[in-house]
C-alpha positions in Angstrom: -205.4 -68.9 -81.5 -203.8 -68.1 -78.3 -200.1 -67.0 -77.9 -197.4 -70.1 -78.2 -195.8 -70.5 -74.7 -191.9 -71.1 -75.0 -191.8 -74.1 -72.8 -188.0 -74.6 -72.8 -187.5 -70.9 -71.5 -190.0 -71.7 -68.9 -188.9 -75.1 -67.9 -185.3 -73.3 -67.4 -184.3 -72.2 -64.2 -182.2 -69.3 -65.9 -183.8 -65.9 -65.3 -186.1 -66.7 -62.3 -185.2 -63.3 -60.3 -189.0 -63.0 -58.9 -190.7 -65.5 -56.1 -194.4 -65.6 -54.5 -195.7 -67.7 -51.9 -199.1 -68.9 -53.2 -200.8 -71.3 -50.5 -202.2 -74.4 -52.5 -204.8 -77.1 -51.6 -203.8 -80.5 -50.5 -205.3 -81.9 -53.6 -203.2 -79.5 -56.1 -200.4 -80.4 -54.3 -201.3 -84.6 -54.9 -201.8 -83.4 -58.7 -198.6 -81.7 -59.0 -197.0 -84.4 -57.3 -198.0 -87.3 -59.6 -197.6 -85.2 -62.6 -194.0 -84.4 -61.5 -193.6 -88.4 -60.9 -194.9 -88.9 -64.7 -193.0 -85.8 -66.3 -189.7 -85.1 -67.0 -190.2 -81.8 -65.0 -189.8 -80.6 -61.7 -193.1 -79.7 -59.8 -192.2 -76.1 -59.6 -191.5 -76.2 -63.3 -194.9 -77.8 -64.0 -196.4 -75.3 -61.6 -194.6 -72.1 -63.5 -196.1 -73.7 -66.6 -199.8 -74.2 -65.7 -199.1 -70.3 -64.1 -198.4 -69.4 -67.7 -201.2 -71.3 -69.3 -203.8 -70.3 -67.1 -202.8 -66.5 -67.3 -202.7 -66.4 -70.9 -206.5 -68.0 -70.5 -207.2 -65.4 -68.1 -205.4 -62.8 -70.4 -207.4 -64.0 -73.3 -211.4 -64.0 -71.5 -210.8 -62.7 -67.9 -214.6 -63.9 -66.9 -212.9 -67.4 -67.0 -211.8 -66.9 -63.2 -215.0 -67.0 -62.1 -216.0 -69.7 -64.3 -213.8 -72.4 -63.0 -214.6 -72.0 -59.3 -216.6 -74.7 -57.0 -220.2 -74.5 -56.9 -221.0 -73.5 -53.2 -224.2 -74.6 -51.1 -226.9 -71.9 -51.6 -227.7 -70.1 -48.3 -231.4 -70.8 -47.3 
């Protein structure tokens, strides 16, 4: 069983002293926009929670980084 994430703390803007810039695809932005329209959360809070969930999964199994990518065309 994984480590529980304190979503109330993640959703809070308290203590957020660091920032990063991340480029995302149009599709990722559309998913974030759609989720923020359905959930009582800001888009940034959803992205922060998704980051935490993803980091927890990567911490448990670093190979997951390479398993989730899109398939590319093979070169001939």
